[in-house]
LOSERO-247002 format. One record per atom (N, C-alpha, C, CB): x, y, z; residue in one letter. Coordinates in steps of 0.1 Angstrom, whole numbers, padded with zeros to 4 digits, always signed. Last residue first. Glycine has a CB too. Layout:
XYZA
...
end
This chain:
-0103+0152+0356W
-0110+0138+0362W
-0105+0139+0378W
-0102+0122+0354W
-0113+0181+0340K
-0103+0174+0348K
-0111+0162+0355K
-0096+0185+0360K
-0128+0177+0307G
-0124+0184+0320G
-0116+0175+0328G
-0135+0188+0327G
-0153+0152+0294K
-0141+0162+0294K
-0139+0170+0306K
-0143+0171+0283K
-0163+0124+0283V
-0162+0131+0297V
-0150+0139+0297V
-0161+0121+0309V
-0182+0125+0255T
-0170+0125+0260T
-0169+0132+0274T
-0163+0130+0251T
-0212+0103+0249P
-0205+0116+0251P
-0191+0115+0259P
-0216+0126+0258P
-0210+0076+0227Y
-0214+0082+0239Y
-0205+0094+0241Y
-0214+0073+0250Y
-0203+0068+0202K
-0216+0072+0203K
-0219+0080+0216K
-0224+0061+0200K
-0178+0059+0204L
-0178+0073+0201L
-0193+0077+0200L
-0171+0077+0187L
-0182+0029+0205T
-0179+0038+0218T
-0181+0052+0214T
-0165+0035+0224T
-0186+0023+0179N
-0197+0022+0190N
-0195+0031+0202N
-0198+0007+0195N
-0161+0028+0167K
-0174+0035+0161K
-0186+0035+0172K
-0179+0027+0148K
-0145+0012+0181L
-0144+0026+0181L
-0156+0033+0177L
-0133+0029+0171L
-0154-0016+0173L
-0156-0010+0186L
-0155+0005+0188L
-0148-0015+0193L
-0147-0011+0145N
-0161-0013+0150N
-0164-0010+0164N
-0164-0027+0147N
-0121-0009+0148L
-0127+0001+0143L
-0142+0000+0145L
-0125+0002+0129L
-0115-0035+0158Y
-0109-0024+0166Y
-0121-0013+0161Y
-0092-0019+0162Y
-0122-0052+0137K
-0129-0054+0149K
-0125-0041+0159K
-0126-0070+0155K
-0102-0043+0118E
-0118-0044+0116E
-0126-0044+0129E
-0121-0058+0108E
-0079-0050+0130R
-0082-0035+0127R
-0097-0034+0125R
-0073-0029+0114R
-0082-0076+0155S
-0079-0071+0141S
-0084-0056+0141S
-0086-0079+0131S
-0064-0075+0186I
-0075-0077+0179I
-0073-0071+0164I
-0088-0072+0186I
-0045-0086+0215L
-0044-0081+0201L
-0058-0086+0194L
-0031-0089+0192L
-0047-0074+0248E
-0048-0085+0237E
-0048-0078+0224E
-0060-0093+0239E
-0038-0071+0283A
-0040-0066+0270A
-0039-0077+0259A
-0029-0055+0268A
-0029-0081+0306G
-0042-0084+0301G
-0046-0080+0288G
-0050-0081+0309G
-0004-0079+0315L
-0013-0071+0322L
-0027-0073+0317L
-0010-0056+0322L
+0010-0088+0294S
+0011-0095+0309S
+0002-0091+0317S
+0022-0094+0316S
+0008-0070+0275K
+0002-0083+0272K
+0002-0091+0288K
+0012-0092+0260K
+0025-0050+0284L
+0008-0047+0284L
+0002-0062+0282L
+0002-0034+0270L
+0049-0064+0280H
+0044-0059+0293H
+0030-0056+0293H
+0051-0046+0297H
+0050-0071+0255K
+0051-0082+0263K
+0045-0076+0276K
+0066-0089+0265K
+0030-0048+0231T
+0043-0050+0241T
+0040-0062+0249T
+0046-0036+0252T
+0015-0036+0202E
+0018-0049+0211E
+0032-0046+0220E
+0022-0064+0200E
+0001-0004+0201I
+0012-0013+0196I
+0013-0025+0207I
+0026-0006+0194I
-0026+0005+0213Q
-0020+0008+0200Q
-0011-0002+0197Q
-0013+0022+0200Q
-0043+0004+0235A
-0027+0005+0238A
-0020+0006+0225A
-0022-0009+0247A
-0071+0016+0245D
-0063+0015+0233D
-0049+0016+0236D
-0067+0026+0222D
-0094+0003+0267I
-0082+0012+0266I
-0075+0009+0253I
-0072+0010+0278I
-0129+0003+0264F
-0116-0002+0264F
-0106+0009+0265F
-0114-0011+0252F
-0154+0012+0276D
-0154+0001+0268D
-0138-0005+0268D
-0160+0004+0254D
-0163+0025+0309F
-0157+0027+0296F
-0154+0013+0289F
-0143+0035+0298F
-0179+0027+0332K
-0185+0018+0321K
-0178+0021+0309K
-0202+0020+0319K
-0169+0042+0354W
-0175+0051+0344W
-0181+0042+0332W
-0165+0061+0340W
-0157+0022+0367E
-0169+0029+0374E
-0177+0036+0363E
-0163+0040+0386E
-0137+0014+0349K
-0147+0006+0352K
-0160+0014+0358K
-0142-0005+0361K
-0122+0037+0349L
-0128+0035+0338L
-0139+0024+0339L
-0119+0034+0329L
-0112+0036+0376K
-0120+0047+0372K
-0128+0044+0360K
-0111+0059+0369K
-0096+0013+0373E
-0107+0013+0383E
-0118+0024+0381E
-0100+0016+0397E
-0077+0021+0354V
-0088+0010+0351V
-0098+0010+0361V
-0083-0004+0351V
-0064+0038+0368L
-0071+0045+0357L
-0082+0033+0354L
-0059+0048+0343L
-0053+0023+0388Y
-0063+0033+0391Y
-0070+0039+0381Y
-0057+0043+0398Y
-0036+0007+0372Y
-0046+0000+0381Y
-0057+0011+0384Y
-0039-0007+0395Y
-0018+0025+0361L
-0026+0020+0352L
-0040+0013+0360L
-0017+0010+0345L
-0004+0033+0386A
-0012+0043+0378A
-0022+0036+0369A
-0004+0052+0369A
+0006+0009+0390I
-0003+0014+0400I
-0011+0025+0395I
+0005+0019+0413I
+0024+0007+0370K
+0013-0003+0369K
+0003+0001+0380K
+0019-0018+0372K
+0041+0027+0376S
+0032+0029+0362S
+0022+0019+0365S
+0039+0026+0346S
+0051+0017+0398A
+0045+0030+0400A
+0036+0032+0387A
+0056+0042+0401A
+0069-0006+0401D
+0056-0008+0400D
+0047+0007+0398D
+0052-0015+0412D
+0097+0013+0416P
+0090-0001+0412P
+0074-0001+0413P
+0095-0012+0421P
+0099+0047+0403S
+0099+0038+0415S
+0092+0024+0412S
+0092+0044+0426S
+0096+0060+0381N
+0109+0062+0388N
+0110+0054+0401N
+0110+0076+0391N
+0081+0052+0350Y
+0081+0051+0366Y
+0095+0053+0368Y
+0074+0036+0373Y
+0054+0060+0326F
+0068+0061+0331F
+0068+0055+0346F
+0072+0078+0331F
+0036+0058+0295M
+0038+0058+0309M
+0051+0057+0314M
+0031+0048+0314M
+0014+0069+0268S
+0027+0066+0274S
+0026+0065+0288S
+0036+0075+0270S
-0012+0067+0257E
-0003+0072+0250E
+0013+0067+0255E
-0007+0088+0250E
-0043+0053+0254G
-0032+0054+0261G
-0019+0057+0253G
-0030+0041+0268G
-0073+0064+0251F
-0061+0062+0242F
-0050+0064+0249F
-0062+0071+0231F
-0104+0052+0261F
-0091+0057+0266F
-0081+0055+0258F
-0087+0051+0278F
-0138+0055+0254A
-0124+0048+0251A
-0115+0058+0256A
-0121+0045+0233A
-0163+0064+0251K
-0161+0057+0263K
-0148+0048+0260K
-0174+0048+0267K
-0154+0095+0238G
-0164+0085+0241G
-0164+0077+0252G
-0165+0078+0232G
-0120+0098+0245L
-0131+0102+0234L
-0143+0090+0237L
-0124+0102+0217L
-0091+0109+0260S
-0105+0102+0262S
-0114+0107+0252S
-0113+0105+0277S
-0057+0101+0259I
-0067+0109+0255I
-0080+0102+0257I
-0064+0114+0241I
-0031+0100+0283G
-0036+0096+0272G
-0048+0106+0268G
-0040+0082+0274G
-0003+0091+0306Y
-0014+0098+0300Y
-0019+0094+0288Y
-0011+0110+0298Y
+0011+0081+0339L
+0007+0077+0326L
-0003+0089+0320L
+0001+0063+0327L
+0036+0075+0364G
+0024+0080+0359G
+0022+0076+0344G
+0023+0094+0362G
+0058+0078+0393G
+0053+0073+0381G
+0039+0079+0376G
+0052+0058+0383G
+0064+0095+0414A
+0071+0084+0412A
+0067+0076+0400A
+0070+0077+0422A
+0069+0126+0427L
+0061+0120+0417L
+0070+0108+0410L
+0058+0132+0406L
+0068+0127+0462T
+0075+0127+0450T
+0068+0121+0439T
+0088+0121+0451T
+0056+0121+0486G
+0055+0134+0479G
+0063+0138+0467G
+0058+0145+0490G
+0063+0096+0490D
+0068+0104+0499D
+0069+0118+0493D
+0082+0098+0504D
+0053+0091+0459V
+0058+0084+0469V
+0066+0094+0477V
+0066+0073+0465V
+0024+0093+0435Y
+0035+0100+0445Y
+0040+0090+0455Y
+0029+0113+0452Y
+0013+0090+0404I
+0017+0082+0417I
+0028+0089+0424I
+0022+0067+0415I
-0011+0101+0382E
+0001+0104+0388E
+0001+0095+0401E
+0003+0121+0391E
-0026+0103+0351V
-0026+0097+0364V
-0012+0097+0369V
-0032+0083+0365V
-0041+0124+0329S
-0029+0118+0335S
-0033+0113+0347S
-0018+0127+0336S
-0056+0133+0296H
-0057+0131+0312H
-0044+0123+0315H
-0071+0122+0317H
-0074+0153+0271A
-0063+0144+0275A
-0061+0145+0291A
-0048+0150+0268A
-0096+0170+0269F
-0095+0158+0262F
-0083+0149+0267F
-0094+0161+0247F
-0095+0196+0279G
-0103+0185+0286G
-0103+0173+0280G
-0118+0188+0288G
-0079+0214+0269E
-0091+0216+0265E
-0101+0203+0270E
-0090+0218+0251E
-0054+0211+0284K
-0063+0222+0288K
-0076+0222+0282K
-0058+0233+0285K
-0050+0186+0269Y
-0052+0186+0284Y
-0060+0197+0286Y
-0040+0186+0292Y
-0044+0197+0244L
-0057+0188+0243L
-0060+0186+0260L
-0055+0170+0234L
-0020+0209+0250Q
-0032+0218+0247Q
-0046+0210+0248Q
-0031+0224+0232Q
-0004+0187+0256I
-0009+0197+0267I
-0020+0207+0264I
+0002+0205+0272I
-0003+0180+0230Y
-0011+0172+0240Y
-0014+0181+0254Y
-0002+0157+0244Y
+0013+0200+0217A
-0001+0197+0212A
-0010+0189+0224A
+0001+0187+0199A
+0035+0200+0232R
+0027+0210+0230R
+0013+0208+0227R
+0033+0218+0222R
+0046+0172+0227K
+0043+0179+0240K
+0033+0190+0240K
+0057+0185+0245K
+0048+0175+0199M
+0038+0166+0204M
+0034+0169+0219M
+0044+0151+0202M
+0069+0192+0197D
+0057+0196+0191D
+0043+0188+0195D
+0060+0196+0176D
+0090+0179+0210E
+0085+0190+0216E
+0072+0196+0210E
+0094+0199+0216E
+0080+0142+0206T
+0088+0155+0203T
+0081+0168+0210T
+0088+0157+0187T
+0084+0114+0217I
+0075+0126+0220I
+0083+0138+0219I
+0068+0125+0234I
+0102+0096+0214W
+0093+0097+0203W
+0083+0108+0207W
+0085+0083+0200W
+0138+0090+0223T
+0124+0095+0225T
+0115+0098+0213T
+0124+0107+0231T
+0159+0063+0213G
+0154+0077+0217G
+0140+0079+0218G
+0159+0087+0207G
+0146+0040+0189D
+0158+0046+0196D
+0156+0060+0201D
+0169+0045+0187D
+0120+0017+0190Q
+0125+0030+0186Q
+0138+0034+0194Q
+0114+0041+0187Q
+0106-0005+0200G
+0110-0005+0187G
+0116+0007+0180G
+0099-0008+0180G
+0088+0012+0225F
+0091+0000+0219F
+0096-0001+0204F
+0080-0008+0220F
+0102+0045+0231R
+0090+0036+0227R
+0096+0022+0221R
+0081+0043+0216R
+0121+0055+0258P
+0120+0052+0246P
+0108+0043+0244P
+0131+0046+0242P
+0114+0083+0280V
+0112+0068+0280V
+0112+0064+0264V
+0098+0064+0288V
+0111+0108+0283E
+0125+0104+0284E
+0126+0090+0282E
+0130+0107+0297E
+0086+0114+0280S
+0093+0118+0267S
+0107+0113+0270S
+0093+0134+0264S
+0075+0110+0305C
+0073+0100+0296C
+0082+0103+0283C
+0057+0098+0294C
+0083+0135+0317Y
+0089+0123+0321Y
+0089+0111+0312Y
+0083+0119+0332Y
+0063+0151+0303E
+0079+0152+0303E
+0089+0140+0306E
+0082+0161+0314E
+0041+0142+0310I
+0044+0139+0297I
+0058+0142+0294I
+0035+0147+0288I
+0041+0147+0337V
+0040+0133+0334V
+0044+0135+0319V
+0024+0126+0337V
+0043+0176+0338K
+0053+0167+0343K
+0053+0153+0340K
+0052+0167+0355K
+0018+0182+0327E
+0029+0185+0320E
+0041+0180+0326E
+0029+0197+0319E
-0001+0171+0346F
-0001+0166+0332F
+0012+0169+0326F
-0012+0171+0324F
-0007+0169+0375E
+0007+0175+0369E
+0009+0169+0356E
+0021+0173+0378E
-0033+0160+0379S
-0027+0171+0388S
-0014+0178+0384S
-0024+0165+0402S
-0048+0142+0367D
-0048+0153+0362D
-0041+0165+0371D
-0062+0155+0359D
-0054+0124+0398F
-0057+0124+0383F
-0055+0139+0379F
-0074+0119+0379F
-0032+0103+0420R
-0042+0117+0416R
-0042+0115+0401R
-0035+0133+0419R
-0023+0083+0449A
-0028+0084+0436A
-0035+0096+0431A
-0037+0073+0434A
+0004+0079+0470E
-0007+0088+0467E
-0011+0087+0452E
-0002+0103+0471E
+0017+0052+0491F
+0017+0061+0479F
+0005+0068+0479F
+0018+0053+0465F
+0012+0027+0505N
+0024+0036+0508N
+0026+0048+0497N
+0036+0028+0509N
-0007+0009+0505K
-0010+0023+0502K
-0001+0031+0508K
-0022+0026+0507K
-0010-0020+0506N
-0003-0014+0517N
-0003+0002+0516N
+0011-0019+0515N
-0026-0025+0484R
-0033-0028+0499R
-0024-0019+0508R
-0033-0046+0504R
-0006-0023+0465I
-0018-0013+0465I
-0025-0015+0478I
-0030-0016+0453I
+0010-0042+0471T
+0015-0030+0471T
+0005-0019+0471T
+0022-0028+0460T
-0006-0064+0467Q
-0001-0062+0481Q
+0004-0048+0482Q
+0010-0073+0485Q
-0009-0064+0440R
-0023-0061+0448R
-0017-0059+0464R
-0036-0075+0445R
+0015-0068+0432L
+0010-0055+0429L
-0003-0053+0439L
+0007-0054+0412L
+0017-0094+0440S
+0026-0085+0446S
+0020-0071+0443S
+0041-0086+0441S
-0004-0108+0425K
-0003-0108+0439K
+0005-0097+0445K
+0003-0121+0442K
-0014-0087+0396S
-0005-0098+0403S
-0007-0097+0417S
+0009-0097+0400S
-0042-0081+0379V
-0032-0076+0390V
-0025-0087+0396V
-0039-0068+0400V
-0051-0076+0347K
-0046-0086+0355K
-0039-0080+0368K
-0038-0094+0346K
-0081-0066+0330F
-0068-0062+0337F
-0063-0071+0348F
-0069-0047+0343F
-0106-0071+0320N
-0095-0080+0318N
-0081-0077+0324N
-0094-0082+0305N
-0121-0049+0324E
-0125-0062+0331E
-0114-0072+0330E
-0138-0067+0325E
-0110-0032+0304P
-0109-0030+0317P
-0112-0041+0327P
-0118-0019+0320P
-0093-0044+0276F
-0107-0043+0283F
-0105-0042+0298F
-0116-0056+0280F
-0069-0031+0257L
-0071-0036+0271L
-0084-0033+0274L
-0062-0030+0282L
-0056-0037+0226I
-0063-0030+0235I
-0064-0037+0248I
-0075-0027+0229I
-0035-0034+0197M
-0035-0039+0211M
-0045-0032+0219M
-0022-0038+0217M
-0042-0046+0164R
-0042-0035+0174R
-0043-0041+0188R
-0054-0026+0171R
-0026-0062+0137P
-0036-0061+0145P
-0032-0048+0155P
-0038-0074+0152P
-0025-0031+0123D
-0034-0043+0122D
-0024-0055+0125D
-0043-0045+0107D
-0022+0004+0131P
-0018-0010+0128P
-0029-0020+0129P
-0007-0014+0137P
-0022+0035+0117S
-0033+0025+0120S
-0030+0009+0121S
-0045+0027+0110S
-0004+0065+0119W
-0005+0052+0119W
-0020+0044+0123W
+0005+0048+0129W
+0015+0091+0107W
+0001+0087+0112W
-0001+0072+0109W
-0011+0096+0104W
+0041+0113+0114M
+0037+0101+0107M
+0024+0096+0114M
+0049+0091+0108M
+0054+0144+0106V
+0045+0137+0113V
+0042+0125+0106V
+0033+0144+0117V
+0089+0141+0096P
+0076+0146+0094P
+0066+0139+0103P
+0072+0146+0080P
+0116+0143+0121E
+0108+0136+0111E
+0096+0143+0108E
+0104+0123+0114E
+0127+0157+0141G
+0133+0159+0129G
+0126+0152+0118G
+0147+0156+0129G
+0119+0133+0164E
+0122+0146+0163E
+0131+0147+0151E
+0129+0151+0175E
+0097+0105+0152S
+0108+0112+0161S
+0110+0124+0157S
+0122+0105+0161S
+0062+0093+0155Y
+0075+0098+0148Y
+0085+0103+0159Y
+0072+0109+0137Y
+0031+0091+0155W
+0041+0084+0161W
+0053+0087+0153W
+0038+0068+0162W
-0005+0097+0159P
+0006+0101+0153P
+0018+0094+0162P
+0007+0116+0152P
-0033+0073+0150F
-0025+0082+0158F
-0013+0085+0153F
-0022+0077+0171F
-0066+0064+0141I
-0053+0067+0137I
-0046+0076+0148I
-0054+0073+0122I
-0093+0060+0144G
-0085+0049+0147G
-0069+0051+0142G
-0092+0037+0141G
-0109+0082+0142N
-0108+0072+0130N
-0098+0062+0130N
-0106+0079+0119N
-0105+0097+0164S
-0119+0093+0161S
-0119+0083+0150S
-0128+0105+0158S
-0079+0104+0161Y
-0081+0092+0168Y
-0097+0087+0167Y
-0076+0096+0184Y
-0083+0123+0140A
-0074+0111+0137A
-0078+0099+0147A
-0059+0115+0140A
-0097+0142+0152F
-0102+0136+0141F
-0095+0123+0138F
-0102+0145+0129F
-0079+0151+0172L
-0094+0145+0176L
-0099+0136+0163L
-0106+0158+0180L
-0059+0161+0154L
-0056+0149+0164L
-0068+0143+0169L
-0048+0154+0177L
-0072+0181+0141R
-0066+0170+0134R
-0064+0159+0142R
-0055+0173+0129R
-0079+0199+0163E
-0089+0194+0156E
-0084+0181+0147E
-0095+0204+0147E
-0054+0205+0174I
-0062+0199+0182I
-0073+0192+0173I
-0068+0209+0193I
-0028+0199+0151S
-0038+0208+0155S
-0047+0199+0165S
-0046+0215+0143S
-0004+0189+0140L
-0009+0184+0154L
-0018+0193+0159L
+0002+0182+0164L
-0004+0184+0104D
+0000+0190+0117D
-0005+0183+0129D
-0005+0204+0118D
+0010+0168+0073G
-0001+0175+0082G
+0004+0181+0093G
-0011+0166+0087G
+0027+0138+0071G
+0024+0152+0069G
+0012+0157+0077G
+0021+0154+0054G
+0017+0106+0059V
+0029+0115+0066V
+0024+0130+0062V
+0047+0111+0058V
-0001+0075+0065A
+0000+0088+0060A
+0013+0097+0067A
-0013+0095+0063A
-0001+0049+0076L
-0009+0053+0067L
-0006+0067+0060L
-0021+0054+0073L
+0016+0020+0088L
+0017+0034+0084L
+0008+0038+0074L
+0030+0037+0081L
+0015-0006+0093G
+0005+0003+0100G
+0006+0016+0096G
+0006+0001+0114G
+0031-0023+0079H
+0036-0018+0091H
+0027-0009+0099H
+0048-0012+0090H
+0019-0026+0056E
+0019-0037+0063E
+0025-0034+0077E
+0027-0048+0055E
-0002+0007+0052N
+0009-0004+0048N
+0010-0016+0058N
+0023+0004+0047N
-0036+0016+0053S
-0023+0015+0058S
-0014+0004+0054S
-0024+0014+0071S
-0061+0013+0044L
-0052+0014+0033L
-0037+0015+0041L
-0055+0028+0023L
-0078+0013+0067N
-0077+0000+0060N
-0065+0002+0048N
-0092-0006+0053N
-0083+0040+0071P
-0071+0035+0079P
-0069+0020+0073P
-0074+0035+0096P
-0086+0061+0042D
-0094+0049+0051D
-0081+0043+0058D
-0104+0036+0041D
-0070+0092+0048P
-0074+0082+0040P
-0080+0071+0048P
-0062+0077+0032P
-0081+0122+0062F
-0073+0111+0064F
-0078+0100+0053F
-0074+0106+0078F
-0083+0159+0065I
-0087+0147+0060I
-0077+0135+0062I
-0090+0149+0047I
-0082+0189+0064L
-0084+0180+0076L
-0092+0169+0071L
-0089+0187+0088L
-0054+0203+0045Q
-0069+0197+0046Q
-0071+0189+0059Q
-0073+0187+0033Q
-0029+0208+0042E
-0036+0214+0054E
-0051+0210+0055E
-0034+0229+0053E
-0018+0172+0033N
-0016+0189+0034N
-0025+0193+0044N
-0019+0197+0020N
-0001+0141+0034L
-0013+0150+0038L
-0007+0164+0035L
-0017+0149+0055L
+0003+0114+0015A
+0009+0127+0019A
-0001+0136+0022A
+0018+0133+0008A
+0003+0080+0022F
-0004+0092+0016F
+0002+0104+0022F
-0019+0092+0019F
+0020+0051+0011V
+0017+0060+0021V
+0013+0073+0017V
+0028+0060+0028V
+0005+0024-0007P
+0012+0035-0006P
+0010+0044+0007P
+0009+0043-0016P
+0009-0012-0001M
-0001-0001+0001M
+0009+0013+0001M
-0011-0002+0016M
end
């Protein structure tokens, strides 16, 4: 399949036209309108500093159904001991900064460019992006961030500076999404770590059908 070149028009090709690696298009910008349009169509940006914006829709796709999240005995014990504090949307900018220091699977160096930081911070200010923070002794020890649309959460990245801190953040996210009856967390790309936590691979076709259905619900905007 060819890789499509985008211009200033707010348009994407059909995600099913992505190449064998999941790459669909190159170019465009990271405006709020384009990002929300992309996620609503099963497409997300992923590229490195100095590269043009690359847009992806992989097949298969890794997602996590909240009810399938696996909590190990050791993690459950850590959560039970409660020697940490969990917060939502308290320090989004710090979370994305820490995440930018973590290499993404299959890439050397960071993939969260300065433009991406600015774009997702703006999405946070508009009420679409959210973070979970875990504090140990008053210090930010781990967390994650992503975007919420309909009853789906699109996970972007996580980090930890303390053992299990990112898993604890995911646990608290999952608990909130269960409470709000969210349908799934989009983990985008397969990793052994996420698979061990209950995430699974589904076809693009199934993913797009799930996405279409979940976007029928109103988005929970604002701070969580």
